[in-house]
N, C-alpha and C positions, 0 to 999 in steps of 0.2 A: 444761642441764636441758631435757628435752622436756615440754611441756605439751600435753595432749590434752583438748579440750572434749568432754564427754558431754552428754546432754540436760539441760536446766534448770540446776540448781546444781552438778552433779557435774563434777569435774575430776580427771584423772589426771596425776601427775608422775612422770617416770622419770629416774633418774640412776644411773650406775655399775651398771647391770643390776638395779636394784631399783625398786619401784613403790609410790607413795603415792597413795591415792585419798581425795578429800574429798567428803562429802555424796552418797553414792549412794542417793538417795531414790526415792520411788514414781513420780516423773515421769521418772526416768532409765531407761536400758536395764536389763533384768533381770540381765544379766551385768556391770553397770557396775563392780562391786567384785571380780569374779572375777579372780584373778591378782595381787591386791594383796598386798604384804608387810605393809603397814600401812594402816589406815583411820582417818580423822578425821571426826567428826560434830559439827556446830556446835550442833544443838538438836533437839528432839523432834518437830517438825512433820513430817508424813508425806512432804512433798516433799523433805525432807532426810534423814530417818531411815526406812528401810524394813527391818524386822527380817528379812524373807525374804532380801533382798539381802545383808545382813550374814552371815546364817547360811550362805548359799551360798558366800560367800568364805572364811569360817572353816572350813567343812567341806572345801572344796577344798584348803586349805593349812593343815595343823595348826600351822604356825609363824606364821601371820598373826595380827596383834593389832589392837586397836581402842583409840583414845584419844578420850574424849568427856566431856561433863559428866554430873553425877550423874543427871539425869532420864532420860537415855538408858542410862547404864551400869546403872541399877537394873533395866531391862527385859531385859537380855541377859546380864549378868555371870554369873548362876547357871548358864547353859548352857555357858559357856566359862571355867571357873575359871582365874584367873591370866593371862588373855589380854585382859581388858577393863580399861582404866586410866582412872580418874576424874581430870579436870583442871579448873582454873579460872583466872580472870584472874591473870596474873603468873607462872604456871607455865612452866617450860622443860623440854624433854625431847628425846630423839633417837628417831626412829621410822624404821626401815628405812634408816638412814644420813642422814636428813634432820633438821636441827636445827630445832626448832619452838618458838615462843613463843606463849603464849595471851593474847589481848587481848579485853577486853569482858566484860560480865556479863549484859545484858538484851536481849531482843528489842525491835525498834523498836515504837513504839505503832501498833497497828492502829486502835483506837478507844478513847477513855477508858473506856468501859464494859467493855472486854475486859481481864482481868488480864494483865499482862506475864509472860512466861515467861523462863527463863534462855536465854542465847545467848552463844557465844564465837566469836571469830575466830582464825584461825591464820596466823601470820607464819612463812614457811618460809625457811630458809637465810639468815638475816640480812636479810630484806627482798626476796629474789628474787621471792617471790610472797606476796600477802596475800589470804586468803579471809575476808570478814567475816561469813558467814552472813547472817542476817536482821537486820542492824543497820548503821548508817553509822558504824562505829567507826573512829577515826583512831589508828593506832599512834603511839607516841612515837619513831619512827625512820623513816628514808627507806624508801620502797617503790618497787621497780623495776616490778613487774607487779601491778596491782590487778585482782582479779576483781570486776567491778562489777555489783551487783544492779540491773538496769535497769528492771524492771517488777514490781510487787508490790502487794497490797492496802494496804501500809503506806507506799508512797512515791509521789512525783510527780516529773516530769522536772526541775523546778527544783531539788529536793533532790538528785537524782542528779548534776546538773551541779555544784552547790556542793560536793558530796562529793568529786568529782574535783579540784576546785580546792583543797580543803583538804588532801587527801592528797598531791597533787602527784606522782603516779607518773610514771615514764618512759612507761608505756603502760597502757591499761586495756582489758581484754577483757570482753565481756558475759557475765554469768551471770544466773540467775533470769529467764529469758526465754521459758519454755514457753508463757506466756499472752499473749505479745506477737505480734500478728497480722502477717502479711506486709505488710499495708497500712501498719501503724504503724512497721515497722522502718526504712524510709528516713527518716522524720521523726526518730526517735530518733538514728539514725546522724548525721544532718546537725546536729542541735542540740547533741548531746553533743560531737561532733567540733569544731564551731565555737566552742563556749563553754566547754568543760571545761578547755582549756589543756594537754591531754596527747594523745598519740597514741592515738586511740580506734579499736579494731578489734573485729570480730565473727568468731568461728569457728563454722562449722557443726558440729553434732554429729559427732564422729569425726575432725575436722580437728585438726592439730597445729601447734605453733610452738616454736621454740627460744627460751628465755628465760634 
């Protein structure tokens, strides 16, 4: 499986000539979802869900489909009848040849005064890749490649390190990093790499790795 990092929280997975895109939001490239056979969206926040990017992908390929939670599906399903599928925690499905399991229910706490919204994570091909969205969800099975939300209004580096320790992946690649400055990146790389207990790596937008 080929994994390509796009900007912020967006990831492209390619296998057997088919492409799965996760979270092509407003901080990602405008064409981040174009060419996808299937798209997964973790939640409704605009850095993960951008209606224009989804419409561009579905208009470009009449066979492309979306799997997401109800709060996102309700905003786009009417425009693409039969192509937007609603999922929740515990669901399993196949999208573009990828086997997907849904884990988690709620977004991480930003502040107690802010109501929590729904959020799901996606475990792909039996643990080959796990994308948690905006939550530190721990799947109930081994994870080979963890897409690691390194910097957000809802987390701090100690929580990120403890999350890697709890999931125990073979490797962790940074996501949710658009707000992380170049000054901070070496600090995050050093501390997560030294303390997380897993191979921690960072891909620049557009860079790829085999997983």
